[in-house]
C-alpha positions as CSV (number, residue, x, y, z in Angstrom):
1,M,47.9,-55.0,138.0
2,N,47.2,-53.9,141.6
3,N,47.6,-56.2,144.7
4,L,48.6,-59.3,142.7
5,L,49.4,-62.3,144.8
6,V,51.7,-65.0,143.4
7,M,51.6,-68.4,145.2
8,K,53.8,-71.4,144.7
9,F,52.7,-75.0,145.8
10,G,55.5,-77.5,146.4
11,G,55.4,-81.2,145.5
12,T,53.9,-82.4,148.7
13,S,51.2,-79.7,148.5
14,V,50.0,-81.2,145.2
15,G,51.1,-84.8,145.9
16,S,47.7,-86.4,145.9
17,A,44.1,-85.7,144.9
18,E,43.4,-84.6,148.5
19,R,46.3,-82.1,148.4
20,I,45.3,-80.8,145.0
21,R,41.8,-80.1,146.4
22,A,43.4,-78.3,149.4
23,A,45.7,-76.2,147.1
24,A,42.7,-75.3,144.9
25,A,40.7,-74.3,148.0
26,I,43.5,-72.0,149.2
27,T,43.8,-70.5,145.7
28,A,40.1,-69.9,145.2
29,E,39.8,-68.3,148.7
30,Q,42.6,-65.8,147.8
31,Q,41.2,-65.2,144.3
32,R,37.9,-64.0,145.7
33,R,39.9,-61.1,147.4
34,R,42.5,-60.1,144.7
35,P,44.2,-61.3,141.5
36,V,46.2,-64.5,141.9
37,A,48.7,-66.4,139.8
38,I,50.1,-69.7,141.0
39,V,53.2,-71.8,140.2
40,V,53.2,-75.5,140.8
41,S,55.8,-78.2,141.3
42,A,55.6,-81.8,140.1
43,M,53.8,-84.2,142.4
44,S,56.1,-85.4,145.2
45,K,58.6,-88.0,144.1
46,V,57.7,-87.6,140.4
47,T,60.9,-85.7,139.4
48,D,62.9,-88.5,141.0
49,L,61.0,-91.0,139.0
50,L,61.5,-89.1,135.7
51,L,65.3,-88.8,136.4
52,E,65.4,-92.6,137.2
53,A,63.7,-93.3,133.9
54,L,66.3,-91.1,132.0
55,R,69.2,-93.0,133.8
56,R,67.7,-96.3,132.7
57,A,67.4,-94.9,129.1
58,E,71.0,-93.9,129.1
59,A,71.9,-97.5,130.1
60,G,69.7,-98.9,127.4
61,D,67.3,-100.5,129.9
62,K,64.1,-100.2,127.8
63,A,62.1,-102.5,130.1
64,G,63.0,-100.3,133.1
65,V,62.0,-97.1,131.2
66,E,58.6,-98.7,130.4
67,S,58.1,-99.7,134.0
68,D,58.8,-96.2,135.2
69,I,56.5,-94.6,132.6
70,E,53.8,-97.0,133.7
71,K,54.3,-95.9,137.3
72,L,53.9,-92.3,136.2
73,R,50.8,-93.1,134.2
74,K,49.2,-95.1,137.0
75,R,49.8,-92.3,139.6
76,H,48.5,-89.5,137.5
77,V,45.5,-91.4,136.0
78,E,44.5,-92.6,139.5
79,T,44.7,-89.0,140.8
80,C,42.6,-87.8,137.8
81,C,40.0,-90.4,138.4
82,E,39.8,-89.6,142.1
83,L,39.5,-85.9,141.4
84,L,37.0,-85.8,138.5
85,P,33.7,-87.6,137.8
86,E,33.8,-89.9,134.8
87,P,32.1,-87.6,132.3
88,E,34.7,-84.9,132.9
89,R,37.9,-87.0,132.8
90,A,38.4,-87.5,129.1
91,P,40.3,-84.3,128.3
92,T,42.6,-84.6,131.3
93,L,43.3,-88.3,130.6
94,E,44.1,-87.4,127.0
95,G,46.5,-84.7,128.2
96,I,48.2,-87.1,130.6
97,A,48.6,-89.6,127.7
98,G,50.0,-86.9,125.4
99,L,52.6,-85.7,128.0
100,L,53.8,-89.3,128.8
101,S,54.1,-90.0,125.0
102,E,56.3,-86.9,124.8
103,F,58.5,-88.2,127.6
104,E,58.6,-91.7,126.0
105,R,59.7,-90.2,122.7
106,I,62.6,-88.3,124.5
107,A,63.6,-91.4,126.5
108,S,63.6,-93.6,123.3
109,G,66.0,-91.1,121.7
110,I,68.3,-91.3,124.7
111,C,68.2,-95.1,124.5
112,L,69.5,-94.9,121.0
113,L,72.2,-92.4,121.8
114,G,73.3,-94.0,125.0
115,E,73.4,-90.6,126.7
116,A,71.0,-87.8,127.6
117,P,71.9,-84.4,126.0
118,P,71.3,-81.6,128.5
119,R,68.6,-80.0,126.4
120,S,66.7,-83.3,126.1
121,R,67.0,-83.9,129.9
122,D,65.6,-80.5,130.7
123,E,62.7,-81.0,128.3
124,A,62.0,-84.4,129.8
125,V,62.1,-83.6,133.5
126,A,59.8,-80.6,133.1
127,I,57.0,-82.9,132.2
128,G,56.4,-83.6,135.9
129,E,55.3,-80.0,136.4
130,R,53.2,-80.1,133.2
131,L,51.4,-83.1,134.5
132,S,50.6,-81.6,137.9
133,T,49.4,-78.3,136.5
134,L,47.1,-80.2,134.2
135,L,45.4,-82.0,137.1
136,L,45.1,-78.8,139.2
137,V,43.6,-76.8,136.4
138,A,41.1,-79.6,135.7
139,W,39.9,-79.6,139.3
140,L,39.8,-75.8,139.6
141,N,37.7,-75.5,136.4
142,S,35.4,-78.3,137.7
143,Q,34.8,-76.2,140.8
144,G,33.9,-73.0,139.0
145,T,37.3,-71.3,139.2
146,P,38.4,-70.4,135.6
147,A,42.0,-71.5,135.2
148,E,44.5,-72.2,132.4
149,V,47.7,-74.2,132.2
150,V,50.8,-72.1,131.4
151,N,54.0,-73.8,130.4
152,A,56.7,-71.5,131.9
153,A,58.8,-72.1,128.7
154,Q,56.4,-69.6,127.2
155,A,57.0,-67.0,129.9
156,I,60.5,-67.3,131.4
157,V,63.4,-66.6,129.2
158,T,66.8,-68.0,130.3
159,D,70.4,-68.4,129.3
160,A,71.5,-71.7,127.7
161,V,73.0,-73.3,130.9
162,F,70.9,-76.4,130.7
163,G,70.1,-78.0,134.1
164,N,70.8,-74.8,136.0
165,A,69.7,-71.9,133.8
166,T,69.6,-68.2,134.9
167,P,66.6,-66.0,133.9
168,L,67.0,-63.0,131.6
169,M,64.8,-60.6,133.5
170,E,64.0,-58.0,130.8
171,P,62.9,-60.5,128.1
172,T,61.1,-62.5,130.8
173,R,59.2,-59.3,131.9
174,E,58.1,-58.7,128.3
175,K,56.9,-62.3,127.6
176,A,55.4,-63.0,131.0
177,R,53.4,-59.8,131.1
178,A,52.2,-60.2,127.5
179,L,51.0,-63.7,128.3
180,L,49.7,-63.5,131.9
181,L,48.3,-60.0,132.4
182,P,45.4,-60.5,129.8
183,M,44.5,-63.7,131.7
184,L,44.5,-62.0,135.0
185,E,42.5,-59.1,133.7
186,A,39.9,-61.5,132.3
187,G,39.6,-63.2,135.7
188,V,41.3,-66.4,134.6
189,L,43.8,-68.0,137.0
190,P,47.2,-68.7,135.4
191,V,48.6,-72.0,136.7
192,V,52.3,-71.9,135.7
193,T,54.7,-74.8,135.6
194,G,57.5,-74.4,138.1
195,F,61.2,-75.2,137.5
196,N,61.4,-74.7,133.7
197,G,61.9,-72.0,131.1
198,A,63.3,-71.7,127.6
199,T,66.1,-69.8,125.8
200,A,65.3,-66.8,123.6
201,D,65.2,-69.2,120.6
202,G,62.9,-71.6,122.4
203,R,65.2,-74.4,123.6
204,P,63.8,-75.9,126.9
205,T,65.8,-75.3,130.1
206,T,65.4,-75.9,133.8
207,L,66.3,-73.6,136.7
208,G,68.0,-76.3,138.9
209,R,66.6,-78.9,141.2
210,G,63.9,-77.4,143.4
211,G,63.7,-74.4,141.1
212,S,59.9,-74.0,141.3
213,D,60.5,-71.5,144.1
214,F,62.8,-69.6,141.8
215,S,60.2,-69.6,139.0
216,A,57.6,-68.1,141.4
217,S,60.0,-65.3,142.5
218,I,60.9,-64.5,138.9
219,L,57.2,-64.2,138.0
220,A,56.4,-62.2,141.1
221,A,59.2,-59.7,140.2
222,V,58.3,-59.2,136.6
223,L,54.6,-59.0,137.3
224,D,55.2,-56.4,140.1
225,A,53.3,-58.6,142.6
226,S,52.5,-57.3,146.1
227,E,53.4,-60.6,147.8
228,L,54.8,-64.1,147.2
229,W,53.5,-67.0,149.2
230,I,55.4,-70.3,149.1
231,W,53.4,-73.3,150.3
232,T,55.3,-76.3,151.7
233,D,54.6,-79.0,154.3
234,V,56.3,-77.2,157.3
235,D,55.0,-74.3,159.4
236,G,57.6,-71.8,158.2
237,I,61.3,-71.2,158.6
238,M,62.5,-72.8,161.8
239,T,65.4,-72.2,164.1
240,A,66.7,-75.7,163.2
241,D,65.7,-78.9,161.5
242,P,62.9,-80.3,163.7
243,R,64.1,-83.9,162.9
244,L,67.4,-83.0,164.7
245,V,66.1,-80.5,167.3
246,P,62.6,-81.3,168.6
247,D,62.3,-78.0,170.6
248,C,63.1,-75.8,167.6
249,A,60.7,-72.8,166.9
250,V,59.1,-71.2,163.9
251,L,60.6,-67.7,163.2
252,D,58.0,-65.0,162.8
253,E,60.2,-62.9,160.5
254,V,63.6,-63.3,158.8
255,T,65.4,-60.9,156.5
256,Y,66.1,-61.7,152.9
257,R,69.8,-62.2,153.7
258,E,69.1,-64.6,156.6
259,A,66.7,-66.6,154.5
260,A,69.1,-66.8,151.6
261,E,72.0,-67.9,153.8
262,L,69.8,-70.6,155.4
263,A,68.7,-71.9,152.1
264,Y,72.2,-71.9,150.7
265,N,73.5,-73.8,153.7
266,G,70.9,-76.6,153.6
267,A,67.5,-75.4,154.9
268,K,64.9,-77.0,152.7
269,V,62.2,-74.3,152.9
270,L,63.5,-72.2,150.0
271,H,65.5,-72.7,146.8
272,P,68.8,-70.8,147.4
273,R,68.2,-68.4,144.4
274,T,64.6,-67.6,145.3
275,L,65.0,-64.2,146.8
276,A,67.4,-62.6,144.3
277,P,64.7,-61.3,141.9
278,L,62.6,-59.9,144.8
279,I,65.2,-57.8,146.7
280,E,65.3,-54.8,144.4
281,K,61.5,-54.3,144.5
282,Q,61.4,-55.5,148.2
283,I,58.5,-57.8,147.6
284,P,57.7,-59.7,150.8
285,V,57.6,-63.5,150.9
286,W,55.7,-65.8,153.2
287,S,56.7,-69.4,153.9
288,K,53.5,-71.2,154.8
289,N,52.2,-74.8,155.5
290,S,49.5,-76.0,153.1
291,F,48.7,-78.8,155.5
292,A,47.9,-76.1,158.2
293,P,47.0,-73.0,156.3
294,E,45.6,-71.3,159.4
295,K,49.1,-71.0,160.8
296,P,50.8,-67.6,160.1
297,G,54.1,-68.9,158.7
298,T,57.3,-66.9,158.4
299,K,57.5,-63.5,156.7
300,I,60.7,-62.7,154.8
301,V,61.3,-59.0,154.7
302,P,64.1,-56.6,153.7
303,R,65.1,-55.8,157.3
304,I,64.0,-56.4,160.9
305,A,64.0,-53.5,163.4
306,A,65.7,-55.4,166.2
307,S,67.7,-58.6,165.9
308,E,70.0,-60.1,168.5
309,G,72.5,-62.9,168.2
310,A,72.0,-66.1,166.2
311,R,68.6,-66.7,164.6
312,A,68.9,-70.3,163.3
313,V,71.3,-73.1,162.7
314,T,71.1,-75.4,159.6
315,S,73.2,-78.3,158.4
316,M,74.2,-80.4,155.4
317,A,75.5,-83.9,155.5
318,S,76.0,-84.7,151.8
319,V,79.2,-82.6,151.4
320,A,82.9,-83.2,150.7
321,L,85.9,-81.2,151.9
322,V,88.6,-80.7,149.2
323,S,92.1,-79.6,150.3
324,I,94.8,-78.2,148.2
325,E,98.4,-77.6,149.5
326,P,101.5,-76.3,147.7
327,A,104.5,-78.6,148.0
328,N,106.6,-75.6,149.0
329,S,106.4,-71.9,149.8
330,V,107.7,-70.8,146.4
331,L,104.4,-71.3,144.6
332,N,102.1,-68.3,144.6
333,G,99.1,-69.6,146.6
334,A,96.8,-66.7,145.6
335,Q,97.3,-67.6,141.9
336,V,96.5,-71.3,142.6
337,M,93.4,-70.4,144.6
338,G,92.3,-68.0,141.8
339,R,92.6,-70.6,139.1
340,A,91.0,-73.3,141.2
341,L,88.0,-71.0,141.9
342,D,87.8,-69.9,138.3
343,G,87.6,-73.6,137.2
344,L,84.9,-74.4,139.8
345,G,82.9,-71.4,138.6
346,R,83.1,-72.5,134.9
347,A,82.0,-76.0,136.0
348,N,79.0,-74.5,137.8
349,V,80.1,-75.9,141.1
350,E,79.1,-74.0,144.3
351,V,81.6,-73.5,147.0
352,L,79.7,-73.8,150.3
353,A,82.6,-72.7,152.6
354,M,86.3,-71.9,152.2
355,S,89.2,-71.6,154.6
356,S,92.9,-70.9,154.1
357,S,96.2,-70.8,155.9
358,S,98.9,-68.1,155.6
359,Y,102.5,-69.4,155.3
360,R,102.1,-72.3,152.9
361,Q,98.9,-70.8,151.5
362,S,97.1,-74.1,151.6
363,F,93.3,-73.9,151.4
364,C,90.2,-76.1,151.6
365,F,86.7,-75.7,150.5
366,L,83.4,-77.6,150.8
367,V,81.2,-78.7,147.9
368,R,78.1,-80.8,147.6
369,E,78.7,-84.5,147.1
370,S,76.6,-84.4,144.0
371,E,79.0,-81.8,142.5
372,L,82.3,-83.5,143.7
373,A,83.0,-85.3,140.4
374,A,82.6,-82.1,138.4
375,A,84.7,-80.2,141.0
376,M,87.6,-82.7,140.8
377,E,87.5,-82.8,137.0
378,S,87.7,-79.0,136.9
379,L,90.5,-78.8,139.5
380,E,92.6,-81.5,137.8
381,G,92.3,-79.6,134.5
382,S,92.9,-76.1,136.0
383,L,95.9,-77.2,138.0
384,A,97.3,-79.9,135.7
385,L,100.7,-78.4,135.3
386,E,101.3,-77.9,139.1
387,L,100.1,-81.4,139.9
388,E,102.1,-83.1,137.2
389,H,105.4,-81.4,138.3
390,G,104.8,-81.8,142.0
391,Y,104.4,-78.2,142.8
392,L,101.1,-79.1,144.5
393,R,100.6,-82.1,146.8
394,P,97.9,-84.5,145.5
395,I,94.4,-83.1,146.1
396,E,92.8,-84.6,149.2
397,V,89.1,-85.3,149.5
398,D,87.3,-86.0,152.8
399,E,83.7,-87.2,152.3
400,E,83.1,-88.0,156.0
401,V,82.3,-84.4,157.0
402,G,79.3,-82.3,157.5
403,L,78.5,-78.6,157.5
404,L,76.6,-76.6,160.0
405,A,75.9,-72.9,159.6
406,V,74.8,-70.5,162.3
407,V,72.9,-67.5,160.8
408,G,71.7,-64.2,162.1
409,E,71.9,-60.5,161.2
410,G,72.3,-59.8,165.0
411,M,75.5,-61.7,165.3
412,R,77.5,-58.8,163.9
413,G,79.6,-57.3,166.7
414,T,78.2,-59.6,169.4
415,P,81.2,-60.3,171.7
416,G,81.9,-63.9,172.7
417,L,79.2,-65.5,170.5
418,A,81.7,-67.4,168.3
419,G,83.6,-68.7,171.3
420,R,80.4,-69.9,172.9
421,I,79.4,-71.7,169.7
422,F,82.8,-73.5,169.4
423,T,82.8,-74.4,173.1
424,A,79.3,-75.9,172.9
425,I,80.5,-78.1,170.0
426,S,83.6,-79.1,171.8
427,R,81.6,-80.1,174.9
428,E,80.0,-82.8,172.7
429,N,83.5,-84.1,171.8
430,V,83.0,-83.1,168.2
431,N,86.1,-81.9,166.4
432,I,86.0,-78.7,164.4
433,I,87.8,-79.3,161.1
434,A,87.4,-75.9,159.4
435,I,85.7,-72.5,160.0
436,A,84.6,-69.8,157.6
437,Q,83.0,-66.5,158.3
438,G,82.2,-63.6,155.9
439,S,83.1,-60.0,156.7
440,N,79.4,-59.2,157.3
441,E,79.3,-61.7,160.2
442,L,76.0,-62.9,159.0
443,T,77.0,-66.6,158.9
444,I,79.5,-68.8,160.7
445,S,80.2,-71.9,158.7
446,I,81.7,-74.9,160.6
447,V,82.9,-78.2,159.2
448,V,82.8,-81.2,161.5
449,R,83.0,-84.9,161.2
450,R,79.8,-86.2,159.8
451,D,79.1,-88.6,162.7
452,G,79.1,-85.6,165.1
453,L,77.0,-83.2,163.0
454,E,73.6,-83.8,164.7
455,K,75.2,-83.5,168.1
456,A,76.8,-80.2,167.1
457,V,73.6,-78.8,165.7
458,R,71.7,-79.6,168.9
459,A,74.5,-78.1,171.0
460,V,74.6,-74.8,169.1
461,H,70.8,-74.5,169.2
462,A,70.8,-75.0,172.9
463,E,73.7,-72.7,173.6
464,T,72.3,-69.8,171.7
465,H,68.8,-70.2,173.1
466,M,67.2,-70.0,169.6
467,G,64.0,-71.8,170.5
468,L,63.3,-69.6,173.5
469,R,62.9,-66.2,171.8
């Protein structure tokens, strides 16, 4: 399939009847020029509502579950009625009712069990994407663009890590091409659910919160697409969060590595794993604003000819700093660190930054607050012997911290840049708690007190003149 364009629409880009019409218009315009496949998120806030309903189900709150399902029903039925004239609504309304009945069945089972098995949770939360694709396909067909709903569980094959699955690319390539290429060749637009997949034996999985970007990049890679466009509600990848830095600028181009680092360290434009499937085939990605499609957006490419200094600064507030210190210098710190990291890896906890000392071989690392409980359970299990016998001091946790990350391919070998960054932060009377930098000098990660995070971000942005290039 030559010149295939894969596009992904985020939750705000399909969050209402008006936004669904806009997404459909963008899609139809591109389809007149070349083959197109699209991936769709759940309507904005719907995944949160589904998760809330599952939490209520675990607590046995049947009335609360019913209330949340009624909110879901009301929103999707009202959107359907706003989109479609009455004679055309019946099949879509029937589809909405069927999907909500499916969710209700799963929630009822969870109520009985008193807990949500990971497989059931994955099957339940993917219903948000199935609802939004149903609405978008109904509107596209009503406007003369032949389209068909595709549940990604039929196309994307993953491992069995429920809640944060990893795609198996070769089986996915076989299934996705067998399913989607005949549609594309027949001029039918595949509208694929984002975020979900299934194991080789058909058990539903999800790709992690925000995984619709990842779904789109997986499909772009296995279908040998020429480009991937990701539609959000911002103009592209910016030099900083505009809520913190009003004078930030949109970057025309960033490299795969810069975009991945920014996403990993808190930038909301992309899911952190999005770019991995695209790098080998060097498929370019555009980050665009569906609310202002005339704006060019940011192009993500393998490399940029000339790049100087820092390109962008991003931040995360919902993090925790975990510190581990041997009680004396006899304990082998490297072994302790290795076991700690192995345990965190098995618990599927991501380490955002890490720093260590030399003599006592103490070390600290940063994790997301949402993963702190899993991290502590893992560490207390992996290091139980040392903690019980006092070889390690009690593990310390500081939740009043924040992370800022300064990213740029051009930082490598730039004399004095790190010093300027640290000085700019200190001028704001913000104390630096920990620093981490990889050997490639692509990112400098800095941990500060949470109440000084915003000041630190603005100071670094101003010092490095990011918005002026």
